[in-house]
N, CA, C and O atoms as a GROMACS GRO file, in nm:
protein
  484
    1MET      N    1   0.086  -0.118   0.000
    1MET     CA    2   0.000   0.000   0.000
    1MET      C    3   0.090   0.123   0.000
    1MET      O    4   0.184   0.132   0.079
    2SER      N    5   0.062   0.216  -0.088
    2SER     CA    6   0.147   0.334  -0.098
    2SER      C    7   0.121   0.429   0.019
    2SER      O    8   0.022   0.416   0.091
    3ASN      N    9   0.209   0.521   0.034
    3ASN     CA   10   0.201   0.618   0.144
    3ASN      C   11   0.076   0.705   0.130
    3ASN      O   12   0.012   0.737   0.230
    4ASN      N   13   0.040   0.744   0.008
    4ASN     CA   14  -0.080   0.826  -0.015
    4ASN      C   15  -0.207   0.748   0.021
    4ASN      O   16  -0.301   0.804   0.078
    5ASP      N   17  -0.208   0.620  -0.013
    5ASP     CA   18  -0.324   0.537   0.021
    5ASP      C   19  -0.340   0.524   0.172
    5ASP      O   20  -0.451   0.528   0.224
    6GLN      N   21  -0.227   0.508   0.241
    6GLN     CA   22  -0.232   0.497   0.386
    6GLN      C   23  -0.283   0.627   0.450
    6GLN      O   24  -0.365   0.624   0.542
    7GLU      N   25  -0.233   0.738   0.400
    7GLU     CA   26  -0.276   0.868   0.454
    7GLU      C   27  -0.426   0.890   0.431
    7GLU      O   28  -0.496   0.940   0.519
    8PHE      N   29  -0.473   0.852   0.313
    8PHE     CA   30  -0.615   0.866   0.282
    8PHE      C   31  -0.698   0.780   0.376
    8PHE      O   32  -0.799   0.826   0.430
    9LEU      N   33  -0.657   0.656   0.396
    9LEU     CA   34  -0.730   0.564   0.483
    9LEU      C   35  -0.730   0.614   0.628
    9LEU      O   36  -0.832   0.608   0.696
   10VAL      N   37  -0.615   0.661   0.673
   10VAL     CA   38  -0.606   0.715   0.809
   10VAL      C   39  -0.697   0.836   0.825
   10VAL      O   40  -0.768   0.848   0.925
   11GLN      N   41  -0.697   0.924   0.728
   11GLN     CA   42  -0.782   1.044   0.734
   11GLN      C   43  -0.930   1.007   0.732
   11GLN      O   44  -1.011   1.068   0.802
   12LYS      N   45  -0.965   0.908   0.652
   12LYS     CA   46  -1.104   0.863   0.644
   12LYS      C   47  -1.151   0.807   0.777
   12LYS      O   48  -1.260   0.838   0.823
   13ILE      N   49  -1.068   0.724   0.838
   13ILE     CA   50  -1.104   0.668   0.969
   13ILE      C   51  -1.108   0.777   1.075
   13ILE      O   52  -1.196   0.779   1.161
   14ARG      N   53  -1.014   0.866   1.068
   14ARG     CA   54  -1.006   0.974   1.168
   14ARG      C   55  -1.129   1.065   1.166
   14ARG      O   56  -1.174   1.110   1.271
   15THR      N   57  -1.183   1.092   1.047
   15THR     CA   58  -1.300   1.180   1.037
   15THR      C   59  -1.424   1.117   1.101
   15THR      O   60  -1.516   1.188   1.140
   16GLN      N   61  -1.427   0.985   1.111
   16GLN     CA   62  -1.540   0.918   1.174
   16GLN      C   63  -1.544   0.943   1.324
   16GLN      O   64  -1.650   0.930   1.386
   17TYR      N   65  -1.430   0.978   1.383
   17TYR     CA   66  -1.422   0.994   1.528
   17TYR      C   67  -1.411   1.138   1.572
   17TYR      O   68  -1.400   1.164   1.692
   18THR      N   69  -1.413   1.230   1.482
   18THR     CA   70  -1.409   1.371   1.520
   18THR      C   71  -1.552   1.425   1.523
   18THR      O   72  -1.638   1.383   1.446
   19GLU      N   73  -1.574   1.518   1.613
   19GLU     CA   74  -1.707   1.578   1.624
   19GLU      C   75  -1.727   1.676   1.510
   19GLU      O   76  -1.639   1.755   1.476
   20LYS      N   77  -1.845   1.667   1.453
   20LYS     CA   78  -1.877   1.757   1.343
   20LYS      C   79  -1.934   1.887   1.399
   20LYS      O   80  -2.005   1.888   1.499
   21GLU      N   81  -1.900   1.991   1.332
   21GLU     CA   82  -1.954   2.122   1.367
   21GLU      C   83  -2.093   2.135   1.304
   21GLU      O   84  -2.111   2.105   1.186
   22HIS      N   85  -2.190   2.177   1.383
   22HIS     CA   86  -2.327   2.192   1.332
   22HIS      C   87  -2.335   2.324   1.255
   22HIS      O   88  -2.324   2.432   1.313
   23THR      N   89  -2.353   2.313   1.124
   23THR     CA   90  -2.355   2.432   1.039
   23THR      C   91  -2.498   2.473   1.007
   23THR      O   92  -2.594   2.403   1.039
   24GLU      N   93  -2.510   2.586   0.944
   24GLU     CA   94  -2.641   2.634   0.901
   24GLU      C   95  -2.699   2.544   0.792
   24GLU      O   96  -2.821   2.529   0.781
   25LEU      N   97  -2.611   2.486   0.711
   25LEU     CA   98  -2.658   2.394   0.607
   25LEU      C   99  -2.720   2.269   0.672
   25LEU      O  100  -2.821   2.218   0.623
   26ASP      N  101  -2.660   2.221   0.780
   26ASP     CA  102  -2.720   2.108   0.852
   26ASP      C  103  -2.857   2.145   0.907
   26ASP      O  104  -2.950   2.065   0.903
   27ALA      N  105  -2.869   2.267   0.958
   27ALA     CA  106  -2.998   2.313   1.010
   27ALA      C  107  -3.102   2.321   0.898
   27ALA      O  108  -3.218   2.288   0.918
   28LEU      N  109  -3.059   2.366   0.780
   28LEU     CA  110  -3.150   2.374   0.665
   28LEU      C  111  -3.196   2.234   0.622
   28LEU      O  112  -3.314   2.213   0.592
   29LYS      N  113  -3.104   2.139   0.620
   29LYS     CA  114  -3.140   2.001   0.585
   29LYS      C  115  -3.238   1.943   0.686
   29LYS      O  116  -3.333   1.875   0.648
   30GLU      N  117  -3.216   1.969   0.815
   30GLU     CA  118  -3.307   1.920   0.919
   30GLU      C  119  -3.446   1.982   0.903
   30GLU      O  120  -3.547   1.913   0.919
   31LEU      N  121  -3.450   2.109   0.873
   31LEU     CA  122  -3.577   2.178   0.854
   31LEU      C  123  -3.652   2.122   0.732
   31LEU      O  124  -3.773   2.105   0.736
   32ASP      N  125  -3.577   2.095   0.625
   32ASP     CA  126  -3.638   2.036   0.505
   32ASP      C  127  -3.695   1.897   0.537
   32ASP      O  128  -3.804   1.863   0.492
   33ALA      N  129  -3.622   1.819   0.613
   33ALA     CA  130  -3.671   1.686   0.652
   33ALA      C  131  -3.793   1.698   0.742
   33ALA      O  132  -3.885   1.616   0.735
   34LYS      N  133  -3.795   1.801   0.826
   34LYS     CA  134  -3.909   1.824   0.916
   34LYS      C  135  -4.035   1.855   0.835
   34LYS      O  136  -4.146   1.823   0.878
   35VAL      N  137  -4.019   1.917   0.721
   35VAL     CA  138  -4.132   1.948   0.634
   35VAL      C  139  -4.181   1.822   0.564
   35VAL      O  140  -4.302   1.797   0.558
   36LYS      N  141  -4.090   1.741   0.511
   36LYS     CA  142  -4.126   1.628   0.426
   36LYS      C  143  -4.163   1.501   0.501
   36LYS      O  144  -4.248   1.424   0.455
   37ARG      N  145  -4.101   1.476   0.615
   37ARG     CA  146  -4.118   1.348   0.684
   37ARG      C  147  -4.264   1.314   0.718
   37ARG      O  148  -4.306   1.202   0.689
   38PRO      N  149  -4.343   1.404   0.780
   38PRO     CA  150  -4.481   1.366   0.813
   38PRO      C  151  -4.566   1.329   0.691
   38PRO      O  152  -4.645   1.235   0.697
   39ALA      N  153  -4.549   1.402   0.582
   39ALA     CA  154  -4.625   1.371   0.461
   39ALA      C  155  -4.584   1.236   0.404
   39ALA      O  156  -4.669   1.159   0.359
   40ASN      N  157  -4.455   1.206   0.406
   40ASN     CA  158  -4.407   1.078   0.354
   40ASN      C  159  -4.455   0.962   0.441
   40ASN      O  160  -4.499   0.859   0.389
   41VAL      N  161  -4.447   0.978   0.572
   41VAL     CA  162  -4.492   0.872   0.662
   41VAL      C  163  -4.641   0.846   0.641
   41VAL      O  164  -4.684   0.731   0.634
   42PHE      N  165  -4.719   0.953   0.632
   42PHE     CA  166  -4.862   0.937   0.607
   42PHE      C  167  -4.887   0.863   0.477
   42PHE      O  168  -4.966   0.769   0.472
   43ALA      N  169  -4.820   0.907   0.369
   43ALA     CA  170  -4.846   0.849   0.237
   43ALA      C  171  -4.810   0.701   0.233
   43ALA      O  172  -4.886   0.620   0.180
   44TYR      N  173  -4.696   0.664   0.290
   44TYR     CA  174  -4.656   0.524   0.290
   44TYR      C  175  -4.752   0.440   0.375
   44TYR      O  176  -4.791   0.330   0.334
   45THR      N  177  -4.789   0.489   0.491
   45THR     CA  178  -4.878   0.414   0.579
   45THR      C  179  -5.017   0.400   0.518
   45THR      O  180  -5.071   0.289   0.512
   46PHE      N  181  -5.074   0.510   0.473
   46PHE     CA  182  -5.207   0.508   0.414
   46PHE      C  183  -5.210   0.425   0.287
   46PHE      O  184  -5.306   0.352   0.262
   47GLY      N  185  -5.106   0.435   0.205
   47GLY     CA  186  -5.098   0.357   0.082
   47GLY      C  187  -5.088   0.208   0.110
   47GLY      O  188  -5.148   0.126   0.040
   48THR      N  189  -5.011   0.173   0.212
   48THR     CA  190  -4.998   0.032   0.249
   48THR      C  191  -5.131  -0.025   0.296
   48THR      O  192  -5.171  -0.134   0.256
   49ILE      N  193  -5.199   0.050   0.382
   49ILE     CA  194  -5.329   0.007   0.432
   49ILE      C  195  -5.429  -0.006   0.316
   49ILE      O  196  -5.507  -0.101   0.311
   50SER      N  197  -5.426   0.090   0.224
   50SER     CA  198  -5.516   0.085   0.109
   50SER      C  199  -5.490  -0.038   0.023
   50SER      O  200  -5.583  -0.105  -0.022
   51ALA      N  201  -5.364  -0.068   0.002
   51ALA     CA  202  -5.328  -0.185  -0.080
   51ALA      C  203  -5.372  -0.314  -0.011
   51ALA      O  204  -5.416  -0.408  -0.077
   52ILE      N  205  -5.359  -0.319   0.120
   52ILE     CA  206  -5.402  -0.438   0.193
   52ILE      C  207  -5.553  -0.456   0.183
   52ILE      O  208  -5.601  -0.568   0.163
   53ILE      N  209  -5.628  -0.347   0.196
   53ILE     CA  210  -5.774  -0.355   0.183
   53ILE      C  211  -5.813  -0.401   0.043
   53ILE      O  212  -5.900  -0.487   0.027
   54MET      N  213  -5.748  -0.343  -0.058
   54MET     CA  214  -5.777  -0.384  -0.195
   54MET      C  215  -5.742  -0.531  -0.217
   54MET      O  216  -5.816  -0.603  -0.284
   55GLY      N  217  -5.631  -0.575  -0.160
   55GLY     CA  218  -5.591  -0.715  -0.173
   55GLY      C  219  -5.688  -0.810  -0.104
   55GLY      O  220  -5.713  -0.921  -0.152
   56CYS      N  221  -5.744  -0.766   0.009
   56CYS     CA  222  -5.844  -0.849   0.077
   56CYS      C  223  -5.967  -0.868  -0.011
   56CYS      O  224  -6.022  -0.978  -0.021
   57GLY      N  225  -6.010  -0.760  -0.075
   57GLY     CA  226  -6.124  -0.771  -0.166
   57GLY      C  227  -6.094  -0.862  -0.283
   57GLY      O  228  -6.179  -0.943  -0.322
   58MET      N  229  -5.976  -0.850  -0.339
   58MET     CA  230  -5.937  -0.936  -0.450
   58MET      C  231  -5.932  -1.081  -0.407
   58MET      O  232  -5.970  -1.171  -0.483
   59SER      N  233  -5.883  -1.105  -0.287
   59SER     CA  234  -5.876  -1.242  -0.237
   59SER      C  235  -6.014  -1.303  -0.221
   59SER      O  236  -6.034  -1.421  -0.250
   60LEU      N  237  -6.109  -1.223  -0.176
   60LEU     CA  238  -6.246  -1.275  -0.163
   60LEU      C  239  -6.304  -1.310  -0.299
   60LEU      O  240  -6.376  -1.409  -0.312
   61VAL      N  241  -6.272  -1.230  -0.399
   61VAL     CA  242  -6.327  -1.255  -0.532
   61VAL      C  243  -6.258  -1.373  -0.600
   61VAL      O  244  -6.325  -1.455  -0.662
   62MET      N  245  -6.128  -1.383  -0.589
   62MET     CA  246  -6.052  -1.478  -0.670
   62MET      C  247  -6.024  -1.613  -0.604
   62MET      O  248  -5.983  -1.707  -0.672
   63THR      N  249  -6.046  -1.624  -0.475
   63THR     CA  250  -6.015  -1.751  -0.408
   63THR      C  251  -6.138  -1.803  -0.335
   63THR      O  252  -6.246  -1.744  -0.342
   64ASP      N  253  -6.121  -1.913  -0.266
   64ASP     CA  254  -6.231  -1.970  -0.189
   64ASP      C  255  -6.222  -1.936  -0.040
   64ASP      O  256  -6.277  -2.007   0.043
   65ILE      N  257  -6.154  -1.828  -0.007
   65ILE     CA  258  -6.142  -1.784   0.132
   65ILE      C  259  -6.280  -1.750   0.189
   65ILE      O  260  -6.307  -1.775   0.307
   66GLY      N  261  -6.366  -1.693   0.107
   66GLY     CA  262  -6.500  -1.657   0.152
   66GLY      C  263  -6.577  -1.778   0.202
   66GLY      O  264  -6.645  -1.771   0.304
   67SER      N  265  -6.568  -1.888   0.131
   67SER     CA  266  -6.639  -2.009   0.174
   67SER      C  267  -6.575  -2.067   0.300
   67SER      O  268  -6.644  -2.129   0.381
   68MET      N  269  -6.446  -2.048   0.317
   68MET     CA  270  -6.378  -2.097   0.437
   68MET      C  271  -6.422  -2.022   0.562
   68MET      O  272  -6.427  -2.079   0.671
   69ILE      N  273  -6.454  -1.892   0.546
   69ILE     CA  274  -6.497  -1.814   0.663
   69ILE      C  275  -6.649  -1.811   0.677
   69ILE      O  276  -6.702  -1.740   0.763
   70GLY      N  277  -6.719  -1.886   0.594
   70GLY     CA  278  -6.862  -1.902   0.610
   70GLY      C  279  -6.949  -1.814   0.522
   70GLY      O  280  -7.068  -1.800   0.549
   71MET      N  281  -6.893  -1.755   0.419
   71MET     CA  282  -6.972  -1.673   0.327
   71MET      C  283  -7.016  -1.762   0.210
   71MET      O  284  -6.935  -1.832   0.150
   72ASN      N  285  -7.144  -1.757   0.179
   72ASN     CA  286  -7.194  -1.836   0.066
   72ASN      C  287  -7.148  -1.777  -0.066
   72ASN      O  288  -7.097  -1.848  -0.152
   73ASP      N  289  -7.167  -1.646  -0.082
   73ASP     CA  290  -7.128  -1.579  -0.206
   73ASP      C  291  -7.038  -1.461  -0.170
   73ASP      O  292  -7.086  -1.360  -0.119
   74SER      N  293  -6.910  -1.474  -0.195
   74SER     CA  294  -6.815  -1.369  -0.155
   74SER      C  295  -6.782  -1.273  -0.270
   74SER      O  296  -6.697  -1.186  -0.254
   75MET      N  297  -6.847  -1.288  -0.383
   75MET     CA  298  -6.816  -1.204  -0.499
   75MET      C  299  -6.850  -1.057  -0.474
   75MET      O  300  -6.764  -0.971  -0.490
   76LEU      N  301  -6.974  -1.028  -0.435
   76LEU     CA  302  -7.016  -0.889  -0.415
   76LEU      C  303  -6.939  -0.820  -0.302
   76LEU      O  304  -6.889  -0.709  -0.321
   77PRO      N  305  -6.927  -0.882  -0.183
   77PRO     CA  306  -6.848  -0.816  -0.078
   77PRO      C  307  -6.702  -0.797  -0.119
   77PRO      O  308  -6.640  -0.697  -0.084
   78GLY      N  309  -6.647  -0.893  -0.193
   78GLY     CA  310  -6.509  -0.881  -0.239
   78GLY      C  311  -6.491  -0.764  -0.334
   78GLY      O  312  -6.392  -0.691  -0.325
   79ILE      N  313  -6.586  -0.747  -0.424
   79ILE     CA  314  -6.578  -0.634  -0.518
   79ILE      C  315  -6.589  -0.503  -0.444
   79ILE      O  316  -6.514  -0.409  -0.471
   80VAL      N  317  -6.683  -0.495  -0.350
   80VAL     CA  318  -6.701  -0.371  -0.273
   80VAL      C  319  -6.575  -0.338  -0.193
   80VAL      O  320  -6.529  -0.224  -0.194
   81ILE      N  321  -6.520  -0.438  -0.124
   81ILE     CA  322  -6.399  -0.414  -0.044
   81ILE      C  323  -6.281  -0.374  -0.135
   81ILE      O  324  -6.204  -0.285  -0.101
   82GLY      N  325  -6.268  -0.442  -0.248
   82GLY     CA  326  -6.161  -0.409  -0.343
   82GLY      C  327  -6.173  -0.267  -0.398
   82GLY      O  328  -6.073  -0.197  -0.410
   83VAL      N  329  -6.295  -0.227  -0.431
   83VAL     CA  330  -6.316  -0.092  -0.484
   83VAL      C  331  -6.288   0.014  -0.376
   83VAL      O  332  -6.231   0.119  -0.405
   84VAL      N  333  -6.328  -0.015  -0.252
   84VAL     CA  334  -6.298   0.079  -0.143
   84VAL      C  335  -6.147   0.095  -0.127
   84VAL      O  336  -6.098   0.207  -0.114
   85GLY      N  337  -6.074  -0.016  -0.130
   85GLY     CA  338  -5.928  -0.008  -0.121
   85GLY      C  339  -5.868   0.068  -0.237
   85GLY      O  340  -5.772   0.143  -0.219
   86MET      N  341  -5.924   0.049  -0.356
   86MET     CA  342  -5.875   0.120  -0.474
   86MET      C  343  -5.900   0.270  -0.463
   86MET      O  344  -5.814   0.351  -0.497
   87LEU      N  345  -6.019   0.306  -0.414
   87LEU     CA  346  -6.050   0.448  -0.396
   87LEU      C  347  -5.958   0.512  -0.292
   87LEU      O  348  -5.914   0.626  -0.309
   88LEU      N  349  -5.930   0.440  -0.186
   88LEU     CA  350  -5.838   0.493  -0.085
   88LEU      C  351  -5.699   0.513  -0.145
   88LEU      O  352  -5.633   0.612  -0.116
   89ALA      N  353  -5.655   0.419  -0.228
   89ALA     CA  354  -5.524   0.433  -0.292
   89ALA      C  355  -5.523   0.552  -0.389
   89ALA      O  356  -5.420   0.619  -0.403
   90ILE      N  357  -5.635   0.577  -0.454
   90ILE     CA  358  -5.642   0.688  -0.550
   90ILE      C  359  -5.634   0.823  -0.478
   90ILE      O  360  -5.570   0.916  -0.527
   91VAL      N  361  -5.699   0.835  -0.362
   91VAL     CA  362  -5.698   0.964  -0.291
   91VAL      C  363  -5.570   0.983  -0.209
   91VAL      O  364  -5.550   1.090  -0.151
   92ASN      N  365  -5.486   0.883  -0.204
   92ASN     CA  366  -5.362   0.894  -0.126
   92ASN      C  367  -5.274   1.009  -0.174
   92ASN      O  368  -5.227   1.089  -0.093
   93TYR      N  369  -5.251   1.018  -0.304
   93TYR     CA  370  -5.162   1.122  -0.357
   93TYR      C  371  -5.216   1.264  -0.334
   93TYR      O  372  -5.141   1.350  -0.290
   94PRO      N  373  -5.344   1.291  -0.363
   94PRO     CA  374  -5.394   1.427  -0.333
   94PRO      C  375  -5.384   1.462  -0.184
   94PRO      O  376  -5.359   1.576  -0.148
   95MET      N  377  -5.406   1.363  -0.098
   95MET     CA  378  -5.392   1.389   0.046
   95MET      C  379  -5.246   1.418   0.081
   95MET      O  380  -5.218   1.507   0.162
   96TYR      N  381  -5.154   1.344   0.023
   96TYR     CA  382  -5.011   1.367   0.043
   96TYR      C  383  -4.973   1.508   0.000
   96TYR      O  384  -4.904   1.580   0.072
   97LYS      N  385  -5.018   1.547  -0.119
   97LYS     CA  386  -4.987   1.682  -0.169
   97LYS      C  387  -5.045   1.789  -0.078
   97LYS      O  388  -4.982   1.892  -0.055
   98GLY      N  389  -5.166   1.766  -0.025
   98GLY     CA  390  -5.227   1.862   0.066
   98GLY      C  391  -5.146   1.878   0.194
   98GLY      O  392  -5.123   1.990   0.240
   99ILE      N  393  -5.102   1.768   0.250
   99ILE     CA  394  -5.020   1.774   0.371
   99ILE      C  395  -4.888   1.844   0.342
   99ILE      O  396  -4.843   1.928   0.419
  100MET      N  397  -4.826   1.808   0.229
  100MET     CA  398  -4.697   1.868   0.193
  100MET      C  399  -4.710   2.018   0.171
  100MET      O  400  -4.626   2.095   0.217
  101ASN      N  401  -4.813   2.061   0.101
  101ASN     CA  402  -4.831   2.204   0.075
  101ASN      C  403  -4.858   2.282   0.203
  101ASN      O  404  -4.809   2.394   0.219
  102ALA      N  405  -4.936   2.224   0.294
  102ALA     CA  406  -4.964   2.290   0.420
  102ALA      C  407  -4.835   2.306   0.502
  102ALA      O  408  -4.813   2.410   0.563
  103ARG      N  409  -4.752   2.204   0.503
  103ARG     CA  410  -4.627   2.212   0.579
  103ARG      C  411  -4.527   2.306   0.512
  103ARG      O  412  -4.450   2.374   0.580
  104LYS      N  413  -4.529   2.310   0.378
  104LYS     CA  414  -4.441   2.405   0.308
  104LYS      C  415  -4.480   2.549   0.343
  104LYS      O  416  -4.392   2.632   0.367
  105LYS      N  417  -4.610   2.577   0.345
  105LYS     CA  418  -4.656   2.711   0.382
  105LYS      C  419  -4.613   2.746   0.524
  105LYS      O  420  -4.572   2.859   0.552
  106LYS      N  421  -4.623   2.649   0.613
  106LYS     CA  422  -4.592   2.672   0.753
  106LYS      C  423  -4.443   2.703   0.774
  106LYS      O  424  -4.408   2.791   0.852
  107TYR      N  425  -4.356   2.631   0.704
  107TYR     CA  426  -4.212   2.644   0.726
  107TYR      C  427  -4.140   2.728   0.620
  107TYR      O  428  -4.019   2.749   0.632
  108ALA      N  429  -4.210   2.777   0.518
  108ALA     CA  430  -4.146   2.851   0.409
  108ALA      C  431  -4.069   2.975   0.458
  108ALA      O  432  -3.955   2.994   0.416
  109PRO      N  433  -4.126   3.058   0.544
  109PRO     CA  434  -4.050   3.177   0.586
  109PRO      C  435  -3.919   3.141   0.656
  109PRO      O  436  -3.816   3.205   0.634
  110GLU      N  437  -3.923   3.040   0.739
  110GLU     CA  438  -3.804   2.999   0.812
  110GLU      C  439  -3.698   2.942   0.718
  110GLU      O  440  -3.579   2.972   0.732
  111ILE      N  441  -3.742   2.861   0.622
  111ILE     CA  442  -3.648   2.802   0.526
  111ILE      C  443  -3.589   2.910   0.435
  111ILE      O  444  -3.469   2.909   0.408
  112MET      N  445  -3.672   3.002   0.388
  112MET     CA  446  -3.622   3.109   0.302
  112MET      C  447  -3.522   3.197   0.375
  112MET      O  448  -3.420   3.235   0.319
  113LYS      N  449  -3.551   3.229   0.499
  113LYS     CA  450  -3.460   3.312   0.580
  113LYS      C  451  -3.324   3.243   0.598
  113LYS      O  452  -3.219   3.305   0.581
  114LEU      N  453  -3.328   3.116   0.632
  114LEU     CA  454  -3.204   3.041   0.654
  114LEU      C  455  -3.128   3.020   0.522
  114LEU      O  456  -3.006   3.029   0.521
  115SER      N  457  -3.199   2.992   0.413
  115SER     CA  458  -3.130   2.971   0.285
  115SER      C  459  -3.070   3.101   0.233
  115SER      O  460  -2.962   3.100   0.176
  116ASP      N  461  -3.139   3.213   0.252
  116ASP     CA  462  -3.081   3.342   0.214
  116ASP      C  463  -2.955   3.372   0.294
  116ASP      O  464  -2.856   3.421   0.240
  117LYS      N  465  -2.959   3.341   0.420
  117LYS     CA  466  -2.842   3.363   0.508
  117LYS      C  467  -2.724   3.279   0.462
  117LYS      O  468  -2.610   3.327   0.462
  118ILE      N  469  -2.750   3.155   0.422
  118ILE     CA  470  -2.642   3.066   0.376
  118ILE      C  471  -2.586   3.114   0.241
  118ILE      O  472  -2.465   3.115   0.220
  119MET      N  473  -2.675   3.155   0.150
  119MET     CA  474  -2.632   3.196   0.018
  119MET      C  475  -2.552   3.327   0.021
  119MET      O  476  -2.462   3.346  -0.061
  120LYS      N  477  -2.584   3.416   0.114
  120LYS     CA  478  -2.511   3.542   0.125
  120LYS      C  479  -2.376   3.524   0.192
  120LYS      O  480  -2.288   3.608   0.180
  121GLY      N  481  -2.362   3.413   0.263
  121GLY     CA  482  -2.232   3.382   0.325
  121GLY      C  483  -2.225   3.432   0.458
  121GLY      O  484  -2.123   3.415   0.525
   0.00000   0.00000   0.00000
């Protein structure tokens, strides 16, 4: 291993153990994450639940699970449950955008102030 490679490796390891200075850019990144995280968590959770509901309806229609749980005709309930899940999945994105826009409005002045401060130096 050459001397330059050793120095690079030593420096790389050394930076892992030094304390980082909290900069304004780090604060801006944290603020941006604070805006986006709740909307993303909601969208993933709601979308997952919607997909599961839609899948339950599809399972009732396409398999014999309905007869196993004591339903004589599971076609109509399966279609209704599947359509409800599909509708929930369809409204997921507009709800996500609504949450995101509301949070952007709430934090926009703070983000603009901090980004202007960083850009001016």
